[in-house]
C-alpha beads as a LAMMPS data file, in Angstrom:
LAMMPS data file: protein, C-alpha beads

223 atoms
222 bonds

1 atom types
1 bond types

-500.0 500.0 xlo xhi
-500.0 500.0 ylo yhi
-500.0 500.0 zlo zhi

Masses

1 110.0

Atoms # bond

1 1 1 25.368 307.222 12.938
2 1 1 28.611 308.140 11.429
3 1 1 28.567 309.822 7.951
4 1 1 29.345 307.314 5.323
5 1 1 32.419 308.145 2.912
6 1 1 30.022 309.156 0.182
7 1 1 28.289 311.519 2.635
8 1 1 31.571 313.121 3.573
9 1 1 32.570 313.527 -0.071
10 1 1 29.181 315.307 -0.878
11 1 1 29.452 317.728 2.075
12 1 1 33.046 318.396 1.121
13 1 1 32.022 319.148 -2.556
14 1 1 29.158 321.288 -1.266
15 1 1 31.577 323.295 0.969
16 1 1 34.144 323.628 -1.942
17 1 1 31.415 325.356 -4.044
18 1 1 30.019 327.696 -1.406
19 1 1 30.654 331.250 -1.381
20 1 1 32.314 331.133 2.228
21 1 1 35.079 328.741 0.822
22 1 1 35.420 330.496 -2.456
23 1 1 35.701 334.001 -1.077
24 1 1 37.727 332.843 2.228
25 1 1 35.055 333.737 4.907
26 1 1 35.293 332.753 8.390
27 1 1 38.396 331.440 10.399
28 1 1 41.049 330.034 7.661
29 1 1 43.366 328.954 10.567
30 1 1 41.078 326.087 11.556
31 1 1 40.300 322.759 10.062
32 1 1 37.324 321.384 8.354
33 1 1 36.555 317.791 6.815
34 1 1 40.100 316.891 8.052
35 1 1 41.675 319.602 6.023
36 1 1 43.108 322.905 6.792
37 1 1 40.569 325.498 5.850
38 1 1 43.126 327.812 4.115
39 1 1 43.921 325.069 1.761
40 1 1 40.207 324.170 0.977
41 1 1 39.837 327.974 0.498
42 1 1 42.626 327.871 -2.217
43 1 1 41.130 324.919 -3.874
44 1 1 37.561 326.463 -3.839
45 1 1 39.021 329.812 -5.228
46 1 1 40.990 328.284 -7.991
47 1 1 38.217 325.936 -9.083
48 1 1 35.949 329.114 -9.094
49 1 1 38.290 330.940 -11.190
50 1 1 38.464 328.123 -13.689
51 1 1 34.680 328.132 -13.969
52 1 1 34.501 331.828 -14.506
53 1 1 37.278 331.466 -17.192
54 1 1 35.036 328.856 -19.071
55 1 1 32.065 331.130 -18.737
56 1 1 34.161 334.173 -20.011
57 1 1 35.130 332.224 -22.990
58 1 1 31.470 331.803 -24.052
59 1 1 30.318 335.218 -22.718
60 1 1 32.948 337.932 -22.852
61 1 1 30.803 340.532 -24.161
62 1 1 28.109 339.811 -21.222
63 1 1 30.590 339.844 -18.527
64 1 1 32.264 343.159 -19.887
65 1 1 28.905 344.831 -19.910
66 1 1 28.562 344.172 -16.331
67 1 1 31.142 346.752 -15.628
68 1 1 31.498 347.877 -12.032
69 1 1 28.589 345.404 -11.083
70 1 1 30.774 342.394 -12.251
71 1 1 32.240 341.513 -8.966
72 1 1 28.912 341.536 -7.161
73 1 1 27.078 339.703 -9.749
74 1 1 29.706 337.112 -10.029
75 1 1 29.513 336.600 -6.245
76 1 1 25.801 336.377 -6.239
77 1 1 26.045 333.757 -8.909
78 1 1 28.560 331.698 -6.867
79 1 1 26.277 331.858 -3.828
80 1 1 23.174 330.682 -5.675
81 1 1 24.394 328.609 -8.548
82 1 1 26.725 325.591 -7.763
83 1 1 28.314 324.007 -10.918
84 1 1 26.703 320.913 -12.315
85 1 1 29.008 320.302 -15.187
86 1 1 32.537 320.919 -16.543
87 1 1 31.238 321.961 -19.928
88 1 1 31.764 325.607 -20.935
89 1 1 28.571 325.978 -22.428
90 1 1 26.760 324.313 -19.532
91 1 1 28.308 326.795 -17.215
92 1 1 27.456 329.598 -19.460
93 1 1 23.930 328.343 -19.612
94 1 1 23.737 328.608 -15.893
95 1 1 25.165 332.076 -15.611
96 1 1 22.529 332.997 -18.304
97 1 1 19.607 331.388 -16.172
98 1 1 20.826 333.304 -13.195
99 1 1 20.889 336.690 -15.057
100 1 1 17.399 335.860 -16.479
101 1 1 15.964 334.959 -12.984
102 1 1 17.309 338.357 -11.591
103 1 1 16.891 340.812 -14.468
104 1 1 13.819 342.293 -12.662
105 1 1 16.176 343.340 -9.892
106 1 1 19.143 344.071 -11.928
107 1 1 19.955 346.542 -14.761
108 1 1 20.283 346.390 -17.693
109 1 1 17.146 344.340 -18.432
110 1 1 18.668 343.365 -21.838
111 1 1 21.809 341.725 -20.463
112 1 1 20.339 338.106 -20.271
113 1 1 19.439 338.516 -24.033
114 1 1 23.118 339.402 -24.757
115 1 1 24.155 336.264 -22.915
116 1 1 21.504 334.179 -24.929
117 1 1 22.938 335.510 -28.109
118 1 1 26.569 334.516 -27.055
119 1 1 25.556 331.257 -26.291
120 1 1 23.678 330.713 -29.619
121 1 1 26.873 331.976 -31.391
122 1 1 29.105 329.449 -29.537
123 1 1 26.668 326.743 -30.371
124 1 1 26.662 327.606 -33.926
125 1 1 30.397 327.626 -33.876
126 1 1 30.410 324.222 -32.188
127 1 1 28.262 322.841 -34.970
128 1 1 30.791 323.709 -37.686
129 1 1 31.065 320.939 -40.129
130 1 1 27.611 319.537 -39.492
131 1 1 26.660 318.053 -42.803
132 1 1 23.346 318.967 -44.832
133 1 1 21.802 315.692 -44.853
134 1 1 19.437 315.020 -47.605
135 1 1 15.895 313.232 -47.342
136 1 1 15.758 312.049 -50.794
137 1 1 12.252 313.608 -51.240
138 1 1 12.299 316.205 -54.114
139 1 1 11.097 319.551 -52.721
140 1 1 11.296 318.682 -49.141
141 1 1 12.920 321.090 -46.776
142 1 1 14.373 321.069 -43.310
143 1 1 16.318 323.589 -41.185
144 1 1 19.905 323.221 -41.411
145 1 1 21.028 321.241 -38.412
146 1 1 23.918 323.867 -37.708
147 1 1 21.406 326.647 -37.580
148 1 1 20.576 328.118 -34.107
149 1 1 17.280 330.228 -33.738
150 1 1 16.957 332.793 -31.020
151 1 1 14.069 334.746 -29.825
152 1 1 14.957 337.957 -28.114
153 1 1 12.830 340.054 -25.813
154 1 1 15.080 343.088 -26.659
155 1 1 16.516 344.659 -29.740
156 1 1 20.210 344.007 -28.685
157 1 1 21.685 344.944 -32.146
158 1 1 22.638 348.362 -30.773
159 1 1 24.346 346.667 -27.830
160 1 1 26.308 344.491 -30.195
161 1 1 27.461 347.508 -32.037
162 1 1 28.591 349.200 -28.879
163 1 1 25.602 351.409 -28.540
164 1 1 23.965 350.005 -25.524
165 1 1 22.126 353.207 -24.684
166 1 1 20.025 352.680 -27.756
167 1 1 18.780 349.090 -26.788
168 1 1 14.946 348.899 -26.231
169 1 1 12.284 346.371 -25.472
170 1 1 11.526 344.890 -28.855
171 1 1 11.014 341.249 -29.741
172 1 1 13.524 340.279 -32.306
173 1 1 13.896 337.010 -34.270
174 1 1 17.472 335.934 -35.112
175 1 1 19.160 333.038 -36.863
176 1 1 22.871 332.179 -36.438
177 1 1 24.104 329.870 -39.007
178 1 1 27.409 328.929 -40.721
179 1 1 27.017 329.328 -44.544
180 1 1 28.794 326.906 -46.820
181 1 1 32.299 327.903 -47.572
182 1 1 32.510 330.388 -44.480
183 1 1 34.592 329.970 -41.402
184 1 1 32.568 331.928 -38.940
185 1 1 28.903 332.115 -38.428
186 1 1 26.593 334.799 -39.560
187 1 1 23.674 336.540 -37.935
188 1 1 20.317 337.017 -39.721
189 1 1 17.386 339.119 -38.641
190 1 1 14.163 337.329 -39.567
191 1 1 10.525 338.298 -39.500
192 1 1 8.247 336.539 -37.072
193 1 1 6.697 334.494 -39.840
194 1 1 9.891 333.335 -41.168
195 1 1 11.327 332.485 -37.873
196 1 1 8.175 330.512 -36.893
197 1 1 8.599 328.514 -40.229
198 1 1 11.996 327.565 -39.344
199 1 1 10.884 326.367 -35.846
200 1 1 8.776 323.924 -37.585
201 1 1 11.495 322.534 -39.801
202 1 1 13.313 320.250 -37.350
203 1 1 12.711 317.224 -39.739
204 1 1 12.406 317.070 -43.384
205 1 1 8.883 317.829 -44.597
206 1 1 7.332 317.748 -48.117
207 1 1 4.396 319.703 -47.251
208 1 1 5.795 323.091 -47.951
209 1 1 5.959 322.790 -51.757
210 1 1 3.827 326.055 -51.891
211 1 1 6.256 328.210 -50.400
212 1 1 7.162 331.075 -52.860
213 1 1 10.640 330.896 -54.298
214 1 1 11.227 334.480 -52.782
215 1 1 10.595 333.043 -49.321
216 1 1 12.867 330.220 -49.818
217 1 1 15.651 332.682 -50.928
218 1 1 15.315 334.596 -47.606
219 1 1 15.841 331.254 -45.630
220 1 1 19.479 331.477 -46.782
221 1 1 22.023 329.445 -44.952
222 1 1 19.406 328.416 -42.412
223 1 1 17.922 325.593 -44.535

Bonds

1 1 1 2
2 1 2 3
3 1 3 4
4 1 4 5
5 1 5 6
6 1 6 7
7 1 7 8
8 1 8 9
9 1 9 10
10 1 10 11
11 1 11 12
12 1 12 13
13 1 13 14
14 1 14 15
15 1 15 16
16 1 16 17
17 1 17 18
18 1 18 19
19 1 19 20
20 1 20 21
21 1 21 22
22 1 22 23
23 1 23 24
24 1 24 25
25 1 25 26
26 1 26 27
27 1 27 28
28 1 28 29
29 1 29 30
30 1 30 31
31 1 31 32
32 1 32 33
33 1 33 34
34 1 34 35
35 1 35 36
36 1 36 37
37 1 37 38
38 1 38 39
39 1 39 40
40 1 40 41
41 1 41 42
42 1 42 43
43 1 43 44
44 1 44 45
45 1 45 46
46 1 46 47
47 1 47 48
48 1 48 49
49 1 49 50
50 1 50 51
51 1 51 52
52 1 52 53
53 1 53 54
54 1 54 55
55 1 55 56
56 1 56 57
57 1 57 58
58 1 58 59
59 1 59 60
60 1 60 61
61 1 61 62
62 1 62 63
63 1 63 64
64 1 64 65
65 1 65 66
66 1 66 67
67 1 67 68
68 1 68 69
69 1 69 70
70 1 70 71
71 1 71 72
72 1 72 73
73 1 73 74
74 1 74 75
75 1 75 76
76 1 76 77
77 1 77 78
78 1 78 79
79 1 79 80
80 1 80 81
81 1 81 82
82 1 82 83
83 1 83 84
84 1 84 85
85 1 85 86
86 1 86 87
87 1 87 88
88 1 88 89
89 1 89 90
90 1 90 91
91 1 91 92
92 1 92 93
93 1 93 94
94 1 94 95
95 1 95 96
96 1 96 97
97 1 97 98
98 1 98 99
99 1 99 100
100 1 100 101
101 1 101 102
102 1 102 103
103 1 103 104
104 1 104 105
105 1 105 106
106 1 106 107
107 1 107 108
108 1 108 109
109 1 109 110
110 1 110 111
111 1 111 112
112 1 112 113
113 1 113 114
114 1 114 115
115 1 115 116
116 1 116 117
117 1 117 118
118 1 118 119
119 1 119 120
120 1 120 121
121 1 121 122
122 1 122 123
123 1 123 124
124 1 124 125
125 1 125 126
126 1 126 127
127 1 127 128
128 1 128 129
129 1 129 130
130 1 130 131
131 1 131 132
132 1 132 133
133 1 133 134
134 1 134 135
135 1 135 136
136 1 136 137
137 1 137 138
138 1 138 139
139 1 139 140
140 1 140 141
141 1 141 142
142 1 142 143
143 1 143 144
144 1 144 145
145 1 145 146
146 1 146 147
147 1 147 148
148 1 148 149
149 1 149 150
150 1 150 151
151 1 151 152
152 1 152 153
153 1 153 154
154 1 154 155
155 1 155 156
156 1 156 157
157 1 157 158
158 1 158 159
159 1 159 160
160 1 160 161
161 1 161 162
162 1 162 163
163 1 163 164
164 1 164 165
165 1 165 166
166 1 166 167
167 1 167 168
168 1 168 169
169 1 169 170
170 1 170 171
171 1 171 172
172 1 172 173
173 1 173 174
174 1 174 175
175 1 175 176
176 1 176 177
177 1 177 178
178 1 178 179
179 1 179 180
180 1 180 181
181 1 181 182
182 1 182 183
183 1 183 184
184 1 184 185
185 1 185 186
186 1 186 187
187 1 187 188
188 1 188 189
189 1 189 190
190 1 190 191
191 1 191 192
192 1 192 193
193 1 193 194
194 1 194 195
195 1 195 196
196 1 196 197
197 1 197 198
198 1 198 199
199 1 199 200
200 1 200 201
201 1 201 202
202 1 202 203
203 1 203 204
204 1 204 205
205 1 205 206
206 1 206 207
207 1 207 208
208 1 208 209
209 1 209 210
210 1 210 211
211 1 211 212
212 1 212 213
213 1 213 214
214 1 214 215
215 1 215 216
216 1 216 217
217 1 217 218
218 1 218 219
219 1 219 220
220 1 220 221
221 1 221 222
222 1 222 223
C-alpha cells in the first residue's frame, strides 16, 4: 500500500531532523522524498543552526563551558533529541535533559546543574511583571508567582564566578526572583528548611501565622 501524504510528510520531517541530513552524510547528489538530497541537507543544516541559536540564547554559559567538547556534544544531542517545539525554553530544556541523561559518561558532572540554573534564570526573566496577587486573608502567605526555585546537586557558585575548578558535589538550594523595582532577577541562596517552606507555598495559606518575623524577612522577594 502506498504511503499516505501524512506518512510521507512525517518521514520527511524525521529525515530533516536526523544527524545524517543535518551533517550531510551519504551521497548528496542523489534524490530522496522527491527532493535533491543536497537541498534537504541545506534545509536540515539551517534548521539545526536556528535551533542551536535558540538554545544558546538561554544557555550561553553552558555551551561555552563545553569548550572543545561542544561540537561532539551538539552532534550527539542532534542524533538523539529531535525537536518537539519551536520555543527557546523548550529546546533549552531538551538540551538540559540530554546533559542530565549523559552526565555519568561526560565531564564535568556539574554542567547539567549550570544548564538548570540558566533555564531557571530565563524563566524568572520571562515572569517579569507577574503581579503579586492578594488573597484578602490577613496574615496569609504564598510564594511570589515570579519566583523560581532550583535544587542543585552541586555547588555551582564557583562556576558562575568563573572558578569552575572549585565546583564540588554539594546540594544547594536556590531561588531566583525579580524584586520590586528591579529590572533583572536576583539569586538567593537558601537553607534547606527555607527552600522546602517555599515549595509548599504554591497557594495562599493562613496556616503559617506562627512563622517568626525573622524567617519571613529571609524570604525576601520570594514571597
